[in-house]
C-alpha positions in Angstrom: 25.9 -87.7 -50.8 29.4 -87.1 -51.8 30.9 -83.6 -51.9 34.0 -83.2 -54.1 36.4 -80.3 -54.2 39.6 -80.0 -56.2 41.6 -82.2 -53.9 39.3 -84.4 -51.8 36.1 -86.4 -51.7 33.9 -86.1 -48.6 30.8 -88.0 -47.6 27.9 -87.1 -45.4 26.5 -89.4 -42.7 24.3 -88.9 -39.6 24.6 -90.4 -36.2 21.8 -91.3 -33.8 21.5 -92.3 -30.2 18.9 -95.0 -29.6 15.7 -93.6 -28.0 14.3 -94.9 -24.7 10.6 -94.8 -25.7 8.5 -96.1 -28.5 7.5 -92.4 -29.3 11.1 -91.5 -29.5 11.8 -94.5 -31.8 9.0 -93.3 -34.1 10.3 -89.8 -34.1 13.9 -91.1 -34.9 12.6 -93.0 -37.9 10.6 -90.0 -39.1 13.7 -87.8 -38.8 15.8 -90.4 -40.6 13.4 -90.4 -43.5 13.7 -86.6 -43.8 17.5 -86.9 -43.6 17.5 -89.7 -46.2 16.6 -87.0 -48.8 20.1 -85.6 -48.3 21.5 -88.9 -49.6 23.9 -89.7 -46.7 26.4 -92.6 -47.2 25.1 -94.2 -44.0 23.6 -93.7 -40.6 25.4 -94.8 -37.5 23.7 -95.6 -34.2 25.8 -95.2 -31.0 26.2 -97.5 -28.0 25.8 -96.0 -24.6 28.7 -95.9 -22.2 29.9 -99.5 -21.7 27.3 -100.8 -24.1 24.4 -99.7 -22.0 22.1 -99.2 -25.0 23.3 -102.1 -27.1 19.8 -103.7 -27.5 18.3 -100.4 -28.4 21.1 -99.7 -30.8 20.6 -103.1 -32.5 16.9 -102.6 -32.8 17.3 -99.1 -34.2 19.9 -100.2 -36.7 17.6 -103.0 -37.9 14.6 -100.7 -38.1 16.5 -98.0 -40.1 17.8 -100.7 -42.5 14.4 -102.1 -43.0 12.3 -98.9 -43.2 14.5 -96.0 -44.4 16.7 -97.4 -47.2 20.0 -95.9 -46.0 22.6 -98.3 -44.7 22.8 -98.2 -40.9 25.3 -99.8 -38.5 26.6 -99.4 -35.0 30.2 -98.8 -34.4 31.7 -102.1 -33.4 33.4 -102.0 -30.0 35.8 -104.8 -29.1 33.3 -106.5 -26.7 30.7 -107.1 -29.5 31.0 -110.6 -30.7 30.2 -111.8 -34.3 27.5 -114.0 -32.8 25.9 -111.0 -31.1 25.9 -108.9 -34.3 24.3 -111.8 -36.3 21.8 -113.0 -33.7 18.1 -112.3 -34.4 16.3 -109.9 -32.2 
């Protein structure tokens, strides 16, 4: 969704933290499906401190991209290599 006023154009996006459990993952996807109705530009999925949730982040991004239909991506910290981003789960 894009909101325009006289001077600026604004977009809406939502950010998620990767859940620790399968039940939490299912709930995140259900919530993302509800939020998708608001037509956000994208979803972002955070990394934990020092990359502590990077595998969960990657799994969540892939699931959102495959199941919800809104582009999803993690922020890309300097320590994430291109090979890591492109590697299959």
